[in-house]
N, C-alpha and C positions, 0 to 999 in steps of 0.2 A: 891737581896741584903741581906747580912747577917743581922740578927735581924729584918729586915723589911719584907722580902719576895719578892713577885712579884710586879714590878712597871711598869705601862704603860708609854710609852714615844713615841714621834714622832721622827723618824730618819731624820736628814737633809742629811746624806750620809751614804753609807754602811760602816760597821765596817770591816776593813781589818786586818788580822793577829789574833794572840791570845790575848784576853783581859787579862791584868795583874792587872789593878786597875780601880776602878770606883769611881768617885767623884760626889756627888749631891750638887748643889750650888743654893742658892737663891739670886738673884740680881735684884734690882729695880722692885720688884713685879712679877718676872718670875723665874721659876725653870729650872735649866739646869742640864743635865747629861753628864759628861765628861768621856771618856774612854781612858785609856793609853794602847796601844797595842804594841806587839812585832812583827815586820815585817822583813822578809828577804829582804835585799837590794843587788842588783847585783852590780858588780864592774863597774864603768864608763869607757868608751872607751877613750884612749888617743887622744887628739886633736892636729892636725898638725899645724894649723895656729890659735892660740887663739886670739879672739877679746878682747881687753882690754878697760877699761873706768876708768876715774878718777872722783870721786864724791867730790864736794865742797858743804858743807852744809851751809845754811845761814838763816837769819831771814826774809829779804825782799822777797827773792825767796827761796823756800824750798831747792832746790838743783840745781846745775849746773853740767851736765854730759859732760865731754870732752873726746872724744875718737876717734876711727877710722872714725866714721860717722859724725864728726863735734861736735858742741856745742849745747846742748839742755838745756833749762831752764824750771824748774817746778815751777809754782807759789805756794805761801804759802796760803792754804785755810783759815787759822785762825778760826777754828771752835769755840774755846772758846771765842775769842774776839767778834765774831758775837752774841754769846748767853749770853754775860756778863750782859747785862741789865736785861735779863730774870732771870739769876741766882741771881742777887742782889735783884730783886723784890721778888722772891720766898724765899730768905733767910730772908728778912725783914718780910714777912708774917709769916714765921715759928717762928721767934723770938717773935712775938706778941701773939702767941697762948699760952694757959694755958697748963702746963705740964700734961702729961698723958691723955689729952683730945682726943676725936675722930677727932676734927678739926686739932689738932697738928699732929696726925698721917697721916692725908690726906695731909697736907702741907709738911711733911717730905717725903712722897712718891712722891709728885710732884717734889720736889727738886732733889731727887735721880733719878727720871726718866729723868730730864733734864741733869744731869751729865752723866747718862748712855747713853743717846742719843749722847752727844758730844764724849764720849769715843768710841762708835760704829762707828761714822762717821770718826774719826781720824784713828781708826784701819783699816777700810775699805780702806781709802786713802793710808795708808802706805803699806798695803798688796798688793794693785794694783801696786804701784810704785816699790816695791821690787821684785815682781814677774816678772814684765816687764823687770826690770834690769837684773835679774838672767837668764831669758830665752833668752835675746838678747846678752849677753856678757859672756865670759868665765873667764875673769880675771877682778876683781873689786878692785880698790884702793880707799880707803876712808881716809880722813884726820883724824888724831887721836885727838879726843876731850875728855876732861874730863868734862862731862856734870855735874856731881855732884859738882865739884869745881866751875864751871861757875854759877850754881844756888846759891851757898852759897856766892860767892863774888860779885854778881851783885845786883842792886837795885830791888825793888819789881816788878816794871813794866817790867824790863828786864827779871827777873826770870820767870814771868808769860808768857812772849813771848817765852822764850826758852822752857818752859814746853808745851806751846800750839803747838809748831812745832812738838815735838815728836821725836827728834834726837835719843835719847837712844833706843826707841822702834824700830826705823828704822834700827839702827845699829845692834840690836839683830836679826832682821829678815834677 
């Protein structure tokens, strides 16, 4: 790395292509190295009979897939709702600590670890669902949602539920 030199790291997977950019990130007590690579991609073959699916996103059930294979419902895991009592407890503990103290930094790390854990669980769930959807269907139709407007116009509990589902992240994937 420029200005730093050699850095040891553990690879989770092989780096493919030419490395164009490297980012070092510190998140919830862990260091991460991210590589942006340039990779040659081959042209996909045209599909004769494309399989299509329609996706309806919701709060009670995460998504309903309606397509050639029938209707499939995916339940909403509600990761943040399950951990909300723990988040509240850790936030209260953090607010009671004296600023710049060692105990406050420990409480802050514990709270950040809890949020990090929720984010990782949600990301894993969304990655698995989106990968399954893309591998099994050629044409995917999703309802158009303006998530940002829904978050602004709804109540606090509704906005929390919408954020907990992770619609925007799913749609990006």
